[in-house]
KOLKOL-460926 format. One line per field, with one value per residue: x, y, z of N, C-alpha, C, O in turn; residue in three letters. Coordinates in Angstrom, 1 decimal. Example, Ala and Ser with C-alpha at 12.3 -4.5 7.8 and 13.67 -1.06 7.14 Angstrom:
nxx (13.2|12.8);
nyy (-5.7|-2.2);
nzz (7.8|7.1);
caxx (12.3|13.7);
cayy (-4.5|-1.1);
cazz (7.8|7.1);
cxx (13.2|12.9);
cyy (-3.3|0.0);
czz (7.8|7.9);
oxx (14.2|13.4);
oyy (-3.3|1.1);
ozz (8.5|8.0);
residuo (ALA|SER);
! end
This chain:
nxx (37.4|34.9|34.2|31.6|28.9|25.4|22.6|19.4|15.8|13.9|11.7|10.1|8.7|10.6|13.1|12.7|12.6|15.3|16.6|15.7|16.9|19.6|19.8|19.3|21.8|23.3|22.8|23.6|23.2|20.6|17.6|14.9|15.3|14.9|12.1|11.6|12.8|11.0|8.7|9.6|9.7|7.0|6.2|7.7|6.6|4.0|4.4|4.9|7.4|10.5|13.1|16.5|18.8|22.0|23.8|26.3|27.4|25.2|25.0|23.8|25.0|24.7|22.4|19.7|17.1|14.1|11.6|8.7|7.9|6.1|5.3|7.1|9.4|11.9|12.8|15.6|15.8|17.3|20.6|23.1|26.2|28.1|30.8|33.3|33.2|33.2|34.7|35.5|34.2|31.8|29.3|29.0|28.6|26.2|24.5|24.7|23.4|20.8|20.1|20.2|18.1|16.1|15.9|14.1|11.5|11.4|12.1|13.9|16.0|15.8|17.8|19.0|21.5|23.6|25.1|27.7|28.7|30.9|32.1|29.9|28.6|30.5|30.4|27.8|28.1|30.1|28.6|26.9|24.9|23.1|23.5|20.7|19.5|19.8|18.8|17.3|16.2|15.4|16.0|18.0|20.3|22.0|21.0|21.8|20.3|20.0|19.7|19.2|19.0|17.6|18.8|16.8|17.0|17.2|17.7|18.9|19.0|21.3|21.6|24.1|25.8|26.6|24.7|24.8|24.6|25.0|24.8|23.3|23.1|20.8|19.7|16.5|15.3|16.1|14.3|11.0|8.0);
nyy (-14.9|-13.5|-10.6|-9.8|-8.2|-7.7|-5.6|-5.3|-4.9|-6.5|-9.0|-11.2|-13.9|-15.8|-14.3|-12.4|-14.0|-15.0|-12.5|-11.8|-13.9|-13.3|-10.7|-11.5|-12.6|-10.6|-9.4|-7.3|-7.0|-6.0|-5.9|-8.2|-8.8|-10.9|-11.0|-8.5|-9.0|-10.9|-9.4|-7.5|-9.2|-9.7|-7.0|-6.4|-8.2|-7.2|-4.8|-2.5|-1.9|-1.5|-3.1|-3.1|-5.3|-6.7|-8.9|-11.4|-13.4|-15.9|-15.3|-13.4|-10.3|-7.8|-5.3|-2.9|-1.8|0.0|2.5|4.5|7.2|9.2|12.6|13.0|11.8|9.3|6.5|4.7|1.5|-0.7|-1.6|-3.4|-5.0|-7.6|-9.0|-9.4|-7.5|-5.1|-1.9|-1.3|0.5|-0.4|-0.3|2.4|2.8|1.4|3.0|5.4|4.7|4.3|6.8|8.3|7.2|7.8|10.6|11.0|10.8|11.7|14.0|13.9|11.9|9.8|8.1|5.8|4.8|2.9|4.7|4.0|3.0|3.8|3.6|3.4|5.8|7.7|7.2|8.1|10.8|11.6|11.4|13.5|13.5|14.8|14.9|14.8|14.1|12.3|9.3|6.7|4.4|1.7|0.1|-0.1|1.1|3.9|5.6|7.3|9.7|10.5|12.9|13.6|16.0|15.8|16.8|18.0|17.3|18.3|17.0|18.2|17.6|18.4|18.6|18.3|19.2|16.7|14.9|13.9|14.1|16.2|16.1|18.4|19.4|20.7|22.4|21.8|24.0|26.1|26.4|27.5|26.3);
nzz (-9.0|-10.8|-12.9|-13.8|-14.0|-13.4|-13.3|-12.0|-11.5|-9.0|-10.1|-9.7|-7.6|-7.0|-7.3|-5.3|-3.0|-3.1|-2.7|-0.1|1.4|0.9|2.2|4.8|5.5|6.5|9.3|11.1|13.8|14.4|16.3|16.1|13.5|11.6|11.6|10.4|7.9|6.9|6.7|4.8|2.5|1.9|1.5|-0.8|-2.6|-2.8|-3.9|-2.4|-1.5|-3.4|-5.2|-6.3|-7.6|-7.7|-9.7|-10.1|-12.4|-11.6|-8.9|-6.2|-5.3|-4.3|-3.1|-3.2|-1.4|-1.5|-0.7|-1.5|0.4|0.3|-0.5|-2.5|-1.8|-1.5|0.4|1.4|2.4|2.7|2.1|0.8|0.3|-1.0|0.9|-0.5|-2.4|-1.1|-0.3|-2.9|-4.4|-5.3|-3.9|-3.9|-6.7|-7.1|-5.5|-6.9|-9.3|-8.4|-7.4|-9.8|-11.2|-9.4|-9.6|-11.6|-10.5|-7.9|-5.2|-3.2|-1.0|1.8|4.3|6.7|9.1|11.3|14.0|14.6|12.2|10.4|7.8|6.0|6.7|5.9|3.1|2.5|3.2|1.3|-1.0|-0.9|1.0|3.8|7.3|9.3|11.7|14.8|16.3|18.2|16.3|15.9|18.0|21.0|20.0|18.6|15.7|12.6|10.7|7.3|4.6|1.2|-1.2|-4.4|-7.5|-10.0|-13.3|-16.7|-19.9|-22.7|-26.1|-28.5|-31.9|-34.3|-37.4|-38.3|-37.7|-35.2|-31.6|-28.8|-25.2|-23.1|-19.8|-17.6|-14.7|-13.4|-12.2|-13.8|-15.7|-16.7|-15.5);
caxx (36.3|34.6|33.7|30.5|27.7|24.1|21.7|18.0|14.8|13.4|10.4|9.5|8.8|11.9|14.1|12.4|13.1|16.7|17.0|15.5|17.9|20.8|19.7|19.4|23.2|23.9|21.8|24.1|22.7|19.3|16.7|13.8|15.8|14.2|10.7|11.7|13.0|9.8|7.8|10.1|9.3|5.6|6.1|8.2|5.6|2.8|4.9|5.1|8.9|11.1|14.5|17.5|19.8|23.2|24.2|27.6|26.9|23.9|25.1|23.4|26.2|24.4|21.0|19.1|15.6|13.6|10.1|8.1|7.3|5.2|5.9|8.2|10.6|12.3|13.6|16.4|15.5|18.4|21.7|24.0|27.1|28.9|32.1|34.4|33.1|33.3|35.9|35.9|33.4|30.6|28.1|28.9|28.1|24.8|23.8|24.6|22.4|19.5|19.9|19.9|16.7|15.1|15.7|12.9|10.2|11.5|12.9|14.9|16.1|16.2|18.4|19.6|22.5|24.1|26.0|29.1|29.0|31.7|32.3|28.7|28.4|31.4|29.9|26.7|28.7|30.8|27.6|26.1|23.8|23.3|23.0|19.6|19.1|20.3|17.9|17.2|15.0|15.0|16.4|18.8|21.5|21.7|21.1|22.0|19.4|20.6|18.8|19.9|18.1|18.0|18.6|16.0|17.7|16.6|18.7|18.6|19.9|21.6|22.1|25.1|25.7|26.9|23.6|25.1|24.2|25.6|23.8|23.5|22.3|20.4|18.8|15.1|15.0|16.4|13.2|9.7|7.0);
cayy (-14.0|-12.9|-9.3|-9.8|-7.8|-7.4|-4.9|-5.4|-4.8|-7.9|-9.1|-12.6|-14.4|-16.5|-13.3|-11.8|-15.0|-14.9|-11.3|-11.9|-14.8|-12.5|-9.7|-12.2|-12.9|-9.4|-8.9|-6.1|-6.9|-5.4|-6.7|-8.6|-8.7|-11.9|-10.6|-7.4|-9.5|-11.5|-8.2|-7.0|-10.2|-9.4|-5.7|-6.5|-9.0|-6.4|-3.5|-1.4|-1.6|-1.9|-3.5|-3.3|-6.3|-6.9|-10.3|-11.7|-14.7|-16.0|-15.0|-12.1|-9.7|-6.5|-4.9|-1.6|-1.9|1.4|2.7|5.8|7.5|10.3|13.9|13.0|11.3|7.9|6.1|3.5|0.7|-1.7|-1.4|-4.4|-5.4|-8.8|-8.7|-9.4|-6.3|-3.9|-1.1|-1.3|1.5|-1.1|0.3|3.8|2.7|1.0|4.1|6.4|4.3|4.5|8.3|8.8|6.8|8.5|11.9|11.1|10.8|12.1|15.3|13.7|10.5|9.5|6.8|5.8|3.8|2.9|5.8|3.5|2.4|4.9|3.4|3.8|7.2|8.4|7.0|9.0|12.2|11.9|11.4|14.7|13.3|15.6|14.4|15.6|13.7|11.0|8.8|5.2|4.0|0.3|-0.6|0.8|1.6|5.1|5.7|8.6|9.8|11.4|13.3|14.1|16.6|15.4|17.8|17.6|17.8|18.1|16.7|18.8|17.0|19.3|18.0|19.1|18.9|15.3|14.1|13.3|15.0|16.3|16.3|19.5|19.2|22.0|22.2|22.1|25.3|27.1|26.4|27.9|25.2);
cazz (-9.0|-12.1|-12.8|-14.8|-13.2|-14.0|-12.3|-12.4|-10.5|-8.8|-10.7|-9.5|-6.3|-6.8|-7.0|-4.0|-2.0|-3.1|-2.1|1.4|1.9|0.9|3.3|6.1|5.7|7.1|10.2|11.7|15.2|14.6|17.0|15.3|12.1|10.7|11.4|9.4|6.5|6.4|6.3|3.5|1.5|1.6|0.9|-2.2|-3.3|-3.1|-4.6|-1.4|-1.6|-4.7|-5.0|-7.4|-7.2|-8.6|-9.9|-10.7|-12.9|-11.0|-7.5|-5.8|-4.7|-3.8|-3.2|-2.6|-1.2|-1.2|-0.8|-1.6|1.7|0.1|-0.6|-3.5|-1.1|-1.5|1.5|1.3|3.6|2.9|1.2|1.1|-0.8|-0.6|1.5|-1.4|-3.2|-0.3|-0.5|-4.3|-5.0|-5.8|-3.3|-4.5|-8.0|-7.0|-5.0|-8.0|-10.2|-7.7|-7.4|-11.2|-11.6|-8.5|-10.1|-12.5|-9.8|-6.5|-5.0|-2.2|-0.5|3.2|4.6|8.0|9.4|12.7|14.3|14.5|10.9|9.8|6.3|5.3|7.0|5.0|1.8|2.3|3.2|0.0|-2.0|-0.7|2.0|5.0|8.6|9.8|13.0|15.4|17.3|18.3|15.4|15.9|19.3|21.9|19.4|18.0|14.2|12.0|9.5|6.3|3.5|0.0|-2.2|-5.7|-8.5|-11.1|-14.5|-18.0|-20.9|-24.0|-27.1|-29.6|-33.0|-35.1|-38.8|-38.6|-37.2|-33.8|-30.7|-27.5|-24.2|-22.2|-18.6|-16.9|-13.5|-13.7|-11.7|-14.8|-16.7|-16.1|-15.8);
cxx (36.1|33.9|32.7|29.2|26.5|23.2|20.3|17.1|14.3|12.0|9.7|9.6|10.1|13.0|13.9|12.9|14.6|17.3|16.9|16.6|19.3|20.8|19.9|20.9|23.9|23.0|22.3|23.5|21.5|18.4|15.5|14.1|15.0|12.8|10.7|11.9|11.8|8.8|8.2|9.7|7.9|5.4|6.7|7.2|4.4|3.1|5.0|6.5|9.3|12.5|15.3|18.5|20.9|23.6|25.5|27.4|25.5|23.8|24.6|24.5|25.9|22.9|20.8|17.6|15.2|12.1|9.8|7.5|6.4|6.0|7.0|9.5|10.7|13.1|14.3|16.2|16.6|19.4|22.8|24.9|27.9|30.3|33.2|34.4|33.2|34.7|36.4|35.0|32.1|29.3|27.9|28.2|26.6|24.0|23.6|23.5|21.0|19.2|19.5|18.5|15.7|14.9|14.5|11.6|10.3|12.4|14.0|14.9|16.5|16.9|19.0|20.6|22.9|25.1|27.5|29.5|29.7|31.9|31.1|28.4|29.3|30.9|28.8|27.2|29.3|29.8|26.7|24.9|24.1|22.7|21.9|19.1|19.8|19.2|17.9|16.0|14.5|15.2|17.1|20.0|21.1|21.9|21.2|21.0|20.0|19.5|19.7|18.8|18.5|17.8|17.8|16.7|16.9|17.8|18.2|19.6|20.0|22.2|23.1|25.0|26.0|25.8|24.0|24.7|25.1|24.5|24.2|22.6|22.0|19.6|17.4|14.7|15.3|15.3|11.9|8.8|5.6);
cyy (-13.4|-11.5|-9.2|-9.5|-7.4|-6.7|-5.0|-5.2|-6.2|-7.9|-10.4|-13.0|-15.1|-15.5|-12.7|-12.7|-15.0|-13.7|-11.3|-12.8|-14.1|-11.5|-10.4|-12.6|-11.8|-8.8|-7.6|-5.9|-6.1|-6.4|-7.0|-8.6|-9.7|-11.6|-9.5|-8.0|-10.2|-10.5|-7.7|-7.9|-9.8|-8.0|-5.6|-7.2|-8.1|-5.0|-2.3|-1.0|-2.1|-2.3|-3.6|-4.3|-6.3|-8.4|-10.4|-13.2|-14.9|-15.8|-13.6|-11.5|-8.3|-6.2|-3.5|-1.8|-0.5|1.4|4.2|6.1|8.7|11.6|14.0|12.5|9.8|7.6|4.8|2.7|-0.4|-1.5|-2.4|-4.7|-6.6|-8.3|-8.5|-8.2|-5.0|-3.2|-1.0|-0.3|0.9|-0.5|1.7|3.8|2.4|2.2|5.2|6.0|4.6|6.0|8.8|8.4|7.6|9.9|12.1|11.3|11.4|13.3|15.0|12.2|10.6|8.2|6.9|4.7|3.9|4.1|5.3|2.9|3.5|4.8|3.8|5.3|8.1|8.3|8.0|10.5|12.6|12.0|12.6|14.5|14.2|14.9|15.3|15.3|12.5|10.6|7.3|4.8|2.6|-0.4|0.4|1.4|2.9|5.0|7.1|8.6|10.9|11.7|13.9|14.7|16.2|16.6|17.3|18.2|17.5|17.9|17.2|18.2|18.0|18.6|18.9|18.6|17.5|14.3|13.3|14.4|15.1|16.5|17.5|19.4|20.5|21.6|22.6|23.5|26.4|27.2|26.8|26.8|25.8);
czz (-10.4|-12.0|-14.0|-14.1|-14.0|-13.0|-12.9|-11.2|-10.3|-9.4|-10.6|-8.0|-6.0|-6.5|-5.7|-2.9|-1.9|-2.5|-0.6|2.0|2.0|2.0|4.6|6.5|6.4|8.1|11.0|13.1|15.4|15.3|16.0|13.8|11.2|10.5|10.4|8.0|6.0|6.0|4.9|2.3|1.0|1.0|-0.5|-3.1|-3.7|-3.7|-3.7|-1.3|-3.0|-4.3|-6.3|-6.8|-8.2|-8.5|-10.5|-11.1|-12.4|-9.5|-7.2|-5.0|-4.1|-4.0|-2.7|-2.6|-0.8|-1.2|-0.9|-0.3|1.5|0.0|-1.6|-2.9|-1.2|-0.3|1.2|2.5|3.8|1.8|1.6|-0.1|-0.2|-0.1|0.5|-2.4|-2.4|-0.5|-2.0|-5.1|-5.6|-5.2|-3.7|-5.8|-8.0|-6.5|-6.1|-8.9|-9.7|-7.8|-8.8|-11.6|-10.7|-9.0|-11.0|-11.8|-8.4|-6.4|-3.9|-1.7|1.0|3.3|6.0|8.1|10.9|12.9|14.2|13.2|10.0|8.3|5.6|5.5|6.0|3.5|1.6|2.3|1.9|-1.1|-1.9|0.2|3.2|6.2|9.1|11.2|13.5|16.4|17.3|17.5|15.7|17.2|20.2|21.3|18.6|16.5|13.8|10.8|8.6|5.3|2.4|-0.9|-3.6|-6.7|-9.7|-12.4|-15.7|-19.0|-22.2|-25.0|-28.2|-30.7|-33.8|-36.5|-39.2|-38.1|-35.9|-32.8|-29.4|-26.4|-23.3|-21.0|-18.0|-15.7|-13.9|-13.3|-12.7|-15.8|-16.0|-16.5|-15.8);
oxx (37.1|33.2|32.9|28.5|26.6|23.1|20.1|17.5|14.2|11.2|8.8|10.5|10.6|13.9|14.9|13.5|15.2|18.3|17.8|17.1|20.0|21.8|20.5|21.2|25.0|22.5|21.4|23.4|21.2|18.4|15.1|13.2|14.6|12.2|9.8|11.2|11.5|8.1|7.4|9.3|7.7|4.6|6.2|7.0|3.9|2.3|5.3|6.8|8.7|13.1|14.7|19.0|20.7|23.7|25.8|27.3|24.6|22.8|25.1|25.0|26.7|22.2|21.5|17.0|15.7|11.5|10.5|6.6|5.9|7.1|7.8|10.6|9.8|14.0|13.7|16.6|16.7|19.0|23.4|24.5|28.3|30.8|34.0|35.3|33.2|35.7|37.6|35.1|31.3|28.4|26.8|27.4|25.8|22.9|22.6|22.8|20.1|18.0|18.7|17.8|14.7|13.8|13.9|10.6|9.2|13.2|14.9|14.0|17.4|16.6|19.3|20.6|22.7|25.9|28.4|30.6|29.1|31.9|31.2|27.9|28.8|31.0|28.7|26.7|29.1|30.1|25.7|24.0|25.3|21.6|22.1|18.5|20.3|18.7|18.5|14.8|13.3|14.5|16.9|20.7|20.0|22.9|20.8|21.1|20.4|18.5|20.7|17.9|19.7|16.8|18.1|16.9|16.1|18.8|17.3|20.8|19.1|23.3|22.8|24.1|25.7|26.1|23.4|24.4|25.8|23.5|25.4|21.3|23.0|18.8|17.3|13.9|14.9|15.3|11.7|8.7|4.7);
oyy (-12.9|-11.3|-8.5|-10.4|-6.9|-7.3|-4.8|-5.4|-7.0|-7.0|-10.8|-12.5|-15.0|-15.7|-12.3|-12.3|-15.0|-13.7|-10.9|-12.5|-14.2|-11.4|-9.8|-12.9|-12.0|-7.7|-6.8|-4.8|-5.6|-7.5|-6.2|-8.3|-9.3|-11.8|-9.4|-7.5|-10.2|-10.6|-7.4|-7.4|-9.7|-7.8|-4.8|-6.8|-8.2|-4.2|-1.2|0.2|-2.9|-1.9|-4.0|-4.1|-6.0|-9.0|-9.7|-14.1|-14.1|-15.9|-12.7|-12.1|-7.8|-6.7|-3.0|-2.0|0.2|0.5|5.0|5.4|9.3|11.7|14.9|12.8|9.1|8.4|3.8|3.2|-0.9|-1.3|-2.2|-4.7|-6.6|-7.3|-7.6|-7.9|-3.9|-3.9|-0.8|-0.2|1.5|-0.3|2.1|4.6|3.0|2.5|5.9|6.9|5.0|6.4|9.7|9.2|7.9|10.5|13.2|11.8|11.6|13.7|15.9|11.4|11.3|7.3|8.0|3.7|4.9|4.3|6.1|2.3|4.1|5.8|4.6|6.0|9.1|9.3|8.7|11.3|13.6|12.7|12.7|15.4|14.2|14.4|16.5|16.1|11.7|11.4|6.7|4.8|2.4|-1.5|1.6|2.1|3.0|4.4|8.0|7.7|12.0|11.0|14.5|14.0|16.3|17.2|16.3|19.4|16.6|18.6|16.7|18.2|18.4|18.0|20.1|17.8|17.1|13.1|12.2|15.5|14.1|17.1|17.6|19.3|21.3|20.7|23.6|24.2|27.6|28.1|26.5|26.4|25.0);
ozz (-11.0|-11.0|-15.0|-13.6|-15.1|-11.8|-14.0|-10.1|-11.2|-9.3|-11.4|-7.3|-4.9|-5.6|-5.0|-1.9|-0.8|-1.8|0.1|3.1|2.9|2.7|5.5|7.6|6.9|7.9|11.4|13.6|16.5|15.0|15.2|13.0|10.1|9.5|9.5|7.1|4.8|5.0|4.1|1.3|-0.2|0.0|-1.3|-4.2|-4.9|-4.0|-4.1|-1.1|-3.6|-3.3|-7.3|-5.7|-9.4|-7.5|-11.4|-10.3|-12.7|-8.8|-7.9|-4.0|-3.4|-4.8|-1.9|-3.6|0.1|-1.7|-0.4|0.1|2.5|0.4|-1.5|-3.4|-1.0|0.1|0.8|3.6|4.9|0.6|2.6|-1.2|1.0|-0.6|0.6|-3.0|-3.0|-0.8|-2.2|-6.3|-6.3|-5.9|-4.0|-6.1|-8.7|-7.0|-6.2|-9.4|-10.4|-8.1|-8.9|-12.2|-11.2|-8.7|-11.1|-12.4|-7.8|-7.2|-3.8|-2.0|1.4|2.6|6.5|7.4|11.5|12.0|13.9|13.1|9.1|7.6|4.6|4.6|5.5|2.8|0.5|1.5|1.3|-2.1|-2.6|0.2|3.6|6.1|9.3|11.8|12.7|17.2|16.4|18.0|15.6|17.5|20.0|22.0|18.0|16.0|14.5|10.0|9.0|5.1|2.6|-1.3|-3.9|-6.6|-10.2|-12.5|-15.8|-18.9|-22.8|-24.9|-28.8|-30.6|-34.0|-36.9|-40.3|-38.0|-35.6|-33.2|-29.1|-26.8|-22.9|-21.2|-17.8|-15.8|-14.6|-13.9|-12.6|-16.7|-14.8|-17.7|-16.0);
residuo (MET|LYS|PHE|ASN|PHE|ASN|PHE|LYS|THR|VAL|ASP|SER|GLU|LYS|GLU|ILE|LYS|LYS|LEU|VAL|ASP|PHE|ILE|ARG|ARG|PHE|PRO|LEU|ASN|TYR|SER|ASN|TYR|ASN|ASP|TRP|THR|GLU|LYS|VAL|PHE|TYR|GLN|LEU|MET|ASN|GLY|GLU|LYS|GLN|ALA|ILE|ILE|SER|LEU|SER|GLU|LYS|ASP|LEU|VAL|GLY|ASP|ILE|VAL|SER|GLN|ASN|ILE|GLY|GLY|GLY|ILE|LEU|GLU|ILE|LYS|ASN|LEU|ARG|THR|CYS|GLU|PHE|LEU|GLN|GLN|ARG|GLY|PHE|THR|HIS|PHE|MET|LEU|ASN|GLN|LEU|GLU|LEU|GLU|ALA|MET|LYS|ASN|TYR|ILE|GLY|ILE|PHE|VAL|ASP|THR|ARG|VAL|ASP|ASN|PHE|VAL|VAL|ARG|ASN|LEU|PHE|LYS|LYS|ARG|GLY|TYR|PHE|GLU|ILE|ASP|LYS|GLU|ASN|LEU|TYR|ASP|ASN|PHE|GLN|ASP|VAL|ILE|TYR|TYR|LYS|LYS|LEU|LEU|GLN|THR|ALA|ILE|LEU|LYS|THR|PHE|ASN|SER|ARG|ASP|THR|TYR|THR|GLU|ASN|ARG|PHE|GLN|ARG|SER|ASN|PHE|LYS|GLU);
! end
């Protein structure tokens, strides 16, 4: 196994097809899953959904599919990691990158998972997501809905006498707009 990872947004029909094939490898017993993945293909093609993929060499090993649901909220629609990378912090890393990018344009993130998916539920809890509801979203299995408020940050670059800078992070709420 090589540890040579590349993260990128999908930007071609070929990459979108590769992503949908990857997602189909992990159905998690959702009903109408193939129909949903077909819909995702078209939503990615028309820009309604966005995706970040992780590649190791040329193999797709992880993804995050998301969409803007309005009101400054991003919803994660799919989060998958190859089996050989699970329990290594890889999904945590991908989620962290999405959250950092989302802070630029969104105030919060919604995500859901099966109530019995304890590994993923613990990941969300550790990352500061709060359980806001439980309901049957897709079929007869109960899902847990999580929300995370994103801190809006500003980075102030302070130059010192050696023409280098340090970054000081402040919450946006500390500034008057």
